Legacy VTK file of the C-alpha trace (Angstrom):
# vtk DataFile Version 3.0
C-alpha trace
ASCII
DATASET POLYDATA
POINTS 97 float
112.951 91.955 77.421
109.459 90.523 77.852
107.834 89.878 81.222
108.301 86.115 81.034
112.068 86.435 80.392
112.395 88.969 83.217
110.549 86.632 85.597
112.864 83.759 84.645
115.892 85.998 85.304
114.485 86.921 88.738
113.841 83.271 89.579
117.363 82.308 88.523
118.843 85.136 90.639
116.767 84.112 93.663
117.885 80.504 93.305
121.522 81.649 93.277
121.137 83.894 96.350
118.751 81.920 98.594
118.370 78.335 99.743
114.991 76.820 98.855
113.048 75.506 100.615
113.684 78.018 103.337
112.916 81.392 104.831
112.681 84.250 102.333
112.853 87.912 103.458
110.502 90.604 102.166
110.640 94.198 103.407
107.487 96.319 103.295
107.253 100.023 104.065
103.826 101.219 105.223
102.308 104.011 107.272
102.296 103.413 110.997
98.813 101.957 111.391
97.476 99.157 113.593
94.896 98.291 110.941
97.686 97.627 108.418
99.510 95.406 110.901
96.327 93.368 111.365
95.810 93.121 107.557
99.403 92.033 107.088
99.131 89.235 109.656
95.783 88.064 108.256
97.192 88.053 104.713
100.236 86.078 105.814
98.146 83.482 107.629
96.010 83.094 104.502
98.928 82.942 102.024
101.176 80.728 104.107
98.463 78.125 104.767
100.123 77.010 108.006
103.707 77.458 106.816
105.959 79.464 109.098
106.394 83.222 108.911
107.954 85.932 111.069
107.302 89.677 111.154
109.497 92.301 112.771
108.639 95.978 112.828
110.922 98.997 112.907
109.202 102.394 113.167
110.666 105.480 111.536
112.222 108.136 113.753
108.983 110.157 113.725
106.806 107.055 113.978
105.093 107.968 110.687
106.162 104.863 108.769
107.029 101.319 109.703
109.472 98.988 108.020
108.118 95.433 108.247
110.635 92.678 107.685
108.629 89.620 106.784
110.288 86.223 106.551
108.166 83.540 104.932
108.977 79.876 104.580
108.621 78.961 100.904
109.426 75.858 98.906
110.627 77.503 95.670
111.821 80.788 94.175
108.572 80.959 92.200
106.545 80.899 95.411
108.859 83.541 96.915
108.037 85.873 93.993
104.325 85.123 94.394
104.437 85.971 98.116
106.288 89.215 97.426
103.731 90.250 94.788
100.840 89.268 97.068
102.162 91.319 99.994
103.069 94.255 97.738
99.435 94.488 96.696
98.160 94.933 100.263
96.336 98.195 100.852
98.722 100.498 102.694
102.030 99.248 101.279
104.082 102.195 100.089
107.175 100.300 98.970
108.474 96.751 98.797
112.140 95.800 98.919
LINES 1 98
97 0 1 2 3 4 5 6 7 8 9 10 11 12 13 14 15 16 17 18 19 20 21 22 23 24 25 26 27 28 29 30 31 32 33 34 35 36 37 38 39 40 41 42 43 44 45 46 47 48 49 50 51 52 53 54 55 56 57 58 59 60 61 62 63 64 65 66 67 68 69 70 71 72 73 74 75 76 77 78 79 80 81 82 83 84 85 86 87 88 89 90 91 92 93 94 95 96
């Protein structure tokens, strides 16, 4: 399956599972680091261009990692995929769910 077909499958699946426009959840795992938290918020303000977003943090039991649940308001499934890719590329992200 080529990348374009896979992307179309992802978009179709997102459209079936989420209501657009609306809030879309993205979970990021990163090291526990105040600098990362600041980068994440700056990146969200830039990407969302005034659209709403929410961030909740849940530290690991040893406080080594943090799970960030990010909810972004997006208009379409395509934009949801773009936001997820954009946040995944942030320096410090270990995993994206």
